[in-house]
Kinemage of the C-alpha trace (Angstrom):
@kinemage 1
@onewidth
@group {chain A} dominant
@subgroup {mainchain}
@vectorlist {calphas} color= white
{ca met a 1} P 16.496 145.916 30.618
{ca lys a 2} L 18.233 144.497 34.229
{ca arg a 3} L 19.341 145.571 37.222
{ca thr a 4} L 22.752 145.150 38.354
{ca thr a 5} L 24.685 146.304 41.491
{ca val a 6} L 28.150 147.655 41.468
{ca lys a 7} L 29.999 148.323 44.216
{ca val a 8} L 31.505 151.526 43.917
{ca pro a 9} L 34.422 152.714 46.080
{ca asp a 10} L 33.100 155.660 48.552
{ca glu a 11} L 34.653 158.660 46.351
{ca val a 12} L 33.952 157.011 42.791
{ca asp a 13} L 29.714 157.225 44.733
{ca ala a 14} L 30.373 161.160 46.151
{ca arg a 15} L 31.585 161.956 42.651
{ca leu a 16} L 28.864 160.316 40.905
{ca arg a 17} L 26.171 161.707 42.577
{ca his a 18} L 27.742 164.895 42.288
{ca glu a 19} L 27.273 165.142 38.466
{ca ala a 20} L 24.308 163.082 38.029
{ca gln a 21} L 23.070 166.167 40.656
{ca arg a 22} L 25.046 168.462 38.222
{ca arg a 23} L 23.334 167.849 35.032
{ca gly a 24} L 19.760 166.610 36.691
{ca ile a 25} L 19.698 163.221 35.444
{ca thr a 26} L 19.708 159.934 37.599
{ca ile a 27} L 22.133 157.960 38.822
{ca ser a 28} L 21.235 155.119 37.159
{ca glu a 29} L 20.845 157.672 33.471
{ca leu a 30} L 24.770 158.829 34.036
{ca thr a 31} L 25.461 154.858 34.933
{ca arg a 32} L 24.090 153.651 32.413
{ca glu a 33} L 25.538 156.527 29.654
{ca ala a 34} L 29.201 156.177 31.150
{ca leu a 35} L 28.646 151.629 30.825
{ca gln a 36} L 28.076 153.028 27.457
{ca ala a 37} L 30.770 154.839 26.518
{ca his a 38} L 32.786 152.487 27.948
{ca leu a 39} L 31.611 149.977 25.785
{ca gly a 40} L 31.731 152.018 22.760
{ca met a 41} L 28.071 151.702 23.016
{ca gln a 42} L 27.633 155.567 22.853
{ca arg a 43} L 24.959 157.496 20.288
{ca arg a 44} L 27.055 158.813 17.871
{ca leu a 45} L 24.694 162.113 17.061
{ca gly a 46} L 23.456 162.169 20.797
{ca ala a 47} L 24.862 165.399 20.894
{ca ala a 48} L 23.177 166.639 17.833
{ca ala a 49} L 21.712 169.805 17.899
{ca ala a 50} L 22.726 170.232 21.644
{ca gly a 51} L 24.662 173.600 20.695
{ca arg a 52} L 22.089 175.188 18.097
{ca ser a 53} L 23.423 179.283 18.112
{ca gly a 54} L 20.780 180.666 15.876
{ca his a 55} L 23.794 181.524 13.534
{ca arg a 56} L 23.165 180.025 9.555
{ca asp a 57} L 26.610 180.969 8.388
{ca ile a 58} L 28.556 178.548 11.310
{ca ser a 59} L 29.434 176.475 9.219
{ca glu a 60} L 31.125 178.853 6.646
{ca arg a 61} L 33.174 180.662 9.094
{ca ile a 62} L 34.238 177.124 11.313
{ca glu a 63} L 37.756 177.915 10.159
{ca glu a 64} L 37.766 181.497 11.038
{ca ile a 65} L 35.743 180.249 14.950
{ca leu a 66} L 38.619 177.783 15.572
{ca ala a 67} L 40.822 179.890 14.374
{ca arg a 68} L 39.873 182.390 17.315
{ca glu a 69} L 38.623 179.982 20.239
{ca val a 70} L 42.328 178.790 19.793
{ca ala a 71} L 44.846 181.669 19.698
{ca pro a 72} L 47.342 181.794 21.823
{ca ser a 73} L 46.016 184.401 24.336
{ca his a 74} L 48.412 187.163 25.926
């Protein structure tokens, strides 16, 4: 792995630090993720299993679930 120094505006630095802290990762990790995503090198299955609900019928009910989520609220 190579070390690279990047100069960013104060506002970008503040947002970068805030997001890294919010996610509980280092600034280096967040910067690598952002660069990889921007360059189209993001892992396709990076979030696989991140949303496990414990329900086994989600794939069978996906249309119903999506319809309920995007239904206009009155």
